[in-house]
mmCIF file as gemmi writes it, N, C-alpha and C atoms, coordinates in Angstrom:
data_model
loop_
_atom_site.group_PDB
_atom_site.id
_atom_site.type_symbol
_atom_site.label_atom_id
_atom_site.label_alt_id
_atom_site.label_comp_id
_atom_site.label_asym_id
_atom_site.label_entity_id
_atom_site.label_seq_id
_atom_site.pdbx_PDB_ins_code
_atom_site.Cartn_x
_atom_site.Cartn_y
_atom_site.Cartn_z
_atom_site.occupancy
_atom_site.B_iso_or_equiv
_atom_site.pdbx_formal_charge
_atom_site.auth_seq_id
_atom_site.auth_asym_id
_atom_site.pdbx_PDB_model_num
ATOM 1 N N . MET Axp A 1 ? 2.153 6.567 7.645 1 0 ? 1 A 1
ATOM 2 C CA . MET Axp A 1 ? 2.77 6.433 6.676 1 0 ? 1 A 1
ATOM 3 C C . MET Axp A 1 ? 2.055 5.313 5.755 1 0 ? 1 A 1
ATOM 4 N N . ALA Axp A 2 ? 1.928 4.896 6.498 1 0 ? 2 A 1
ATOM 5 C CA . ALA Axp A 2 ? 1.412 3.414 5.674 1 0 ? 2 A 1
ATOM 6 C C . ALA Axp A 2 ? 0.153 3.977 4.765 1 0 ? 2 A 1
ATOM 7 N N . ASN Axp A 3 ? -0.685 4.639 5.218 1 0 ? 3 A 1
ATOM 8 C CA . ASN Axp A 3 ? -2.198 5.502 4.533 1 0 ? 3 A 1
ATOM 9 C C . ASN Axp A 3 ? -1.172 6.502 2.937 1 0 ? 3 A 1
ATOM 10 N N . ILE Axp A 4 ? -0.282 6.535 3.019 1 0 ? 4 A 1
ATOM 11 C CA . ILE Axp A 4 ? 0.32 7.647 2.21 1 0 ? 4 A 1
ATOM 12 C C . ILE Axp A 4 ? 0.739 6.707 0.317 1 0 ? 4 A 1
ATOM 13 N N . TYR Axp A 5 ? 1.339 5.703 1.068 1 0 ? 5 A 1
ATOM 14 C CA . TYR Axp A 5 ? 1.757 3.931 0.564 1 0 ? 5 A 1
ATOM 15 C C . TYR Axp A 5 ? 0.623 3.939 -0.39 1 0 ? 5 A 1
ATOM 16 N N . VAL Axp A 6 ? -0.513 3.896 0.943 1 0 ? 6 A 1
ATOM 17 C CA . VAL Axp A 6 ? -1.32 3.194 -0.069 1 0 ? 6 A 1
ATOM 18 C C . VAL Axp A 6 ? -2.238 4.336 -1.518 1 0 ? 6 A 1
ATOM 19 N N . ASN Axp A 7 ? -2.243 5.287 -0.821 1 0 ? 7 A 1
ATOM 20 C CA . ASN Axp A 7 ? -3.101 6.391 -2.013 1 0 ? 7 A 1
ATOM 21 C C . ASN Axp A 7 ? -1.993 6.313 -3.559 1 0 ? 7 A 1
ATOM 22 N N . LEU Axp A 8 ? -0.287 6.525 -2.78 1 0 ? 8 A 1
ATOM 23 C CA . LEU Axp A 8 ? 0.043 6.569 -4.422 1 0 ? 8 A 1
ATOM 24 C C . LEU Axp A 8 ? 0.008 5.139 -4.876 1 0 ? 8 A 1
ATOM 25 N N . ILE Axp A 9 ? -0.386 4.179 -4.446 1 0 ? 9 A 1
ATOM 26 C CA . ILE Axp A 9 ? -0.54 2.802 -5.231 1 0 ? 9 A 1
ATOM 27 C C . ILE Axp A 9 ? -1.548 2.729 -5.74 1 0 ? 9 A 1
ATOM 28 N N . GLN Axp A 10 ? -2.794 3.281 -5.495 1 0 ? 10 A 1
ATOM 29 C CA . GLN Axp A 10 ? -3.888 3.483 -6.034 1 0 ? 10 A 1
ATOM 30 C C . GLN Axp A 10 ? -4.093 4.284 -7.1 1 0 ? 10 A 1
ATOM 31 N N . LYS Axp A 11 ? -3.103 5.584 -6.756 1 0 ? 11 A 1
ATOM 32 C CA . LYS Axp A 11 ? -2.889 6.134 -8.001 1 0 ? 11 A 1
ATOM 33 C C . LYS Axp A 11 ? -1.815 5.815 -9.184 1 0 ? 11 A 1
ATOM 34 N N . GLY Axp A 12 ? -1.261 5.043 -9.22 1 0 ? 12 A 1
ATOM 35 C CA . GLY Axp A 12 ? -0.449 4.074 -9.692 1 0 ? 12 A 1
ATOM 36 C C . GLY Axp A 12 ? 0.811 5.22 -9.921 1 0 ? 12 A 1
ATOM 37 N N . LEU Axp A 13 ? 0.876 5.991 -8.851 1 0 ? 13 A 1
ATOM 38 C CA . LEU Axp A 13 ? 2.825 6.174 -8.537 1 0 ? 13 A 1
ATOM 39 C C . LEU Axp A 13 ? 3.597 5.907 -8.083 1 0 ? 13 A 1
ATOM 40 N N . LYS Axp A 14 ? 2.983 4.254 -7.489 1 0 ? 14 A 1
ATOM 41 C CA . LYS Axp A 14 ? 3.803 3.458 -6.689 1 0 ? 14 A 1
ATOM 42 C C . LYS Axp A 14 ? 4.106 2.457 -6.891 1 0 ? 14 A 1
ATOM 43 N N . THR Axp A 15 ? 4.148 1.247 -7.117 1 0 ? 15 A 1
ATOM 44 C CA . THR Axp A 15 ? 4.285 0.331 -6.683 1 0 ? 15 A 1
ATOM 45 C C . THR Axp A 15 ? 4.777 -1.015 -5.228 1 0 ? 15 A 1
ATOM 46 N N . ILE Axp A 16 ? 3.787 -1.411 -4.902 1 0 ? 16 A 1
ATOM 47 C CA . ILE Axp A 16 ? 4.295 -2.404 -3.176 1 0 ? 16 A 1
ATOM 48 C C . ILE Axp A 16 ? 5.766 -2.776 -3.304 1 0 ? 16 A 1
ATOM 49 N N . GLU Axp A 17 ? 6.681 -2.921 -4.361 1 0 ? 17 A 1
ATOM 50 C CA . GLU Axp A 17 ? 7.844 -3.33 -4.133 1 0 ? 17 A 1
ATOM 51 C C . GLU Axp A 17 ? 8.598 -1.817 -3.761 1 0 ? 17 A 1
ATOM 52 N N . GLU Axp A 18 ? 8.016 -0.583 -4.134 1 0 ? 18 A 1
ATOM 53 C CA . GLU Axp A 18 ? 8.474 -0.079 -3.757 1 0 ? 18 A 1
ATOM 54 C C . GLU Axp A 18 ? 8.801 0.801 -2.585 1 0 ? 18 A 1
ATOM 55 N N . VAL Axp A 19 ? 7.543 -0.159 -1.516 1 0 ? 19 A 1
ATOM 56 C CA . VAL Axp A 19 ? 7.453 0.935 -0.217 1 0 ? 19 A 1
ATOM 57 C C . VAL Axp A 19 ? 8.569 -0.404 0.759 1 0 ? 19 A 1
ATOM 58 N N . PRO Axp A 20 ? 8.589 0.69 1.681 1 0 ? 20 A 1
ATOM 59 C CA . PRO Axp A 20 ? 9.814 0.177 2.505 1 0 ? 20 A 1
ATOM 60 C C . PRO Axp A 20 ? 9.199 -1.155 2.971 1 0 ? 20 A 1
ATOM 61 N N . LYS Axp A 21 ? 10.241 -2.015 2.919 1 0 ? 21 A 1
ATOM 62 C CA . LYS Axp A 21 ? 10.214 -3.185 3.963 1 0 ? 21 A 1
ATOM 63 C C . LYS Axp A 21 ? 8.974 -3.297 5.232 1 0 ? 21 A 1
ATOM 64 N N . THR Axp A 22 ? 9.767 -2.627 5.71 1 0 ? 22 A 1
ATOM 65 C CA . THR Axp A 22 ? 9.219 -2.37 6.78 1 0 ? 22 A 1
ATOM 66 C C . THR Axp A 22 ? 7.956 -1.781 7.276 1 0 ? 22 A 1
ATOM 67 N N . ILE Axp A 23 ? 7.59 -1.901 6.04 1 0 ? 23 A 1
ATOM 68 C CA . ILE Axp A 23 ? 5.376 -1.557 6.429 1 0 ? 23 A 1
ATOM 69 C C . ILE Axp A 23 ? 5.179 -1.934 4.85 1 0 ? 23 A 1
ATOM 70 N N . ARG Axp A 24 ? 5.56 -2.836 4.394 1 0 ? 24 A 1
ATOM 71 C CA . ARG Axp A 24 ? 5.708 -3.448 3.676 1 0 ? 24 A 1
ATOM 72 C C . ARG Axp A 24 ? 3.822 -4.364 3.122 1 0 ? 24 A 1
ATOM 73 N N . LYS Axp A 25 ? 4.113 -4.898 4.48 1 0 ? 25 A 1
ATOM 74 C CA . LYS Axp A 25 ? 3.079 -5.764 5.232 1 0 ? 25 A 1
ATOM 75 C C . LYS Axp A 25 ? 1.86 -4.633 5.564 1 0 ? 25 A 1
ATOM 76 N N . GLU Axp A 26 ? 1.727 -4.227 5.847 1 0 ? 26 A 1
ATOM 77 C CA . GLU Axp A 26 ? 0.802 -3.219 6.498 1 0 ? 26 A 1
ATOM 78 C C . GLU Axp A 26 ? 0.052 -2.599 5.601 1 0 ? 26 A 1
ATOM 79 N N . VAL Axp A 27 ? 0.728 -1.956 4.71 1 0 ? 27 A 1
ATOM 80 C CA . VAL Axp A 27 ? 0.169 -1.848 2.962 1 0 ? 27 A 1
ATOM 81 C C . VAL Axp A 27 ? -0.589 -2.513 2.465 1 0 ? 27 A 1
ATOM 82 N N . GLN Axp A 28 ? -0.393 -3.433 1.98 1 0 ? 28 A 1
ATOM 83 C CA . GLN Axp A 28 ? -0.275 -4.867 2 1 0 ? 28 A 1
ATOM 84 C C . GLN Axp A 28 ? -1.945 -4.992 2.416 1 0 ? 28 A 1
ATOM 85 N N . ALA Axp A 29 ? -2.223 -4.997 3.303 1 0 ? 29 A 1
ATOM 86 C CA . ALA Axp A 29 ? -2.828 -5.319 4.188 1 0 ? 29 A 1
ATOM 87 C C . ALA Axp A 29 ? -4.348 -4.405 4.096 1 0 ? 29 A 1
ATOM 88 N N . ILE Axp A 30 ? -3.786 -3.054 4.152 1 0 ? 30 A 1
ATOM 89 C CA . ILE Axp A 30 ? -4.74 -1.971 3.835 1 0 ? 30 A 1
ATOM 90 C C . ILE Axp A 30 ? -5.286 -2.157 2.461 1 0 ? 30 A 1
ATOM 91 N N . LEU Axp A 31 ? -4.629 -2.543 1.058 1 0 ? 31 A 1
ATOM 92 C CA . LEU Axp A 31 ? -4.742 -2.708 0.454 1 0 ? 31 A 1
ATOM 93 C C . LEU Axp A 31 ? -6.093 -4.085 -0.478 1 0 ? 31 A 1
ATOM 94 N N . ASP Axp A 32 ? -5.567 -5.008 0.629 1 0 ? 32 A 1
ATOM 95 C CA . ASP Axp A 32 ? -6.124 -6.026 0.507 1 0 ? 32 A 1
ATOM 96 C C . ASP Axp A 32 ? -7.87 -5.807 0.958 1 0 ? 32 A 1
ATOM 97 N N . ALA Axp A 33 ? -7.494 -5.205 2.31 1 0 ? 33 A 1
ATOM 98 C CA . ALA Axp A 33 ? -8.444 -4.692 2.964 1 0 ? 33 A 1
ATOM 99 C C . ALA Axp A 33 ? -9.855 -4.311 1.922 1 0 ? 33 A 1
ATOM 100 N N . ASP Axp A 34 ? -9.059 -2.678 0.96 1 0 ? 34 A 1
ATOM 101 C CA . ASP Axp A 34 ? -10.013 -2.4 -0.11 1 0 ? 34 A 1
ATOM 102 C C . ASP Axp A 34 ? -10.612 -2.789 -0.838 1 0 ? 34 A 1
ATOM 103 N N . ILE Axp A 35 ? -9.747 -3.684 -0.998 1 0 ? 35 A 1
ATOM 104 C CA . ILE Axp A 35 ? -10.145 -4.649 -2.592 1 0 ? 35 A 1
ATOM 105 C C . ILE Axp A 35 ? -11.487 -5.423 -2.094 1 0 ? 35 A 1
ATOM 106 N N . ALA Axp A 36 ? -11.709 -6.292 -0.412 1 0 ? 36 A 1
ATOM 107 C CA . ALA Axp A 36 ? -12.862 -7.018 -0.935 1 0 ? 36 A 1
ATOM 108 C C . ALA Axp A 36 ? -13.729 -6.42 -0.128 1 0 ? 36 A 1
ATOM 109 N N . ASP Axp A 37 ? -13.344 -4.586 -0.221 1 0 ? 37 A 1
ATOM 110 C CA . ASP Axp A 37 ? -15.103 -3.795 0.641 1 0 ? 37 A 1
ATOM 111 C C . ASP Axp A 37 ? -15.715 -4.253 -1.48 1 0 ? 37 A 1
């Protein structure tokens, strides 16, 4: 589920604030790791 939100954020369709709080940290970690690459 986190990967779906990551893809939507990367496409500009969602923001991190729109991600449910229960998985927001996981989504942010994936985004941060993707930026670091």
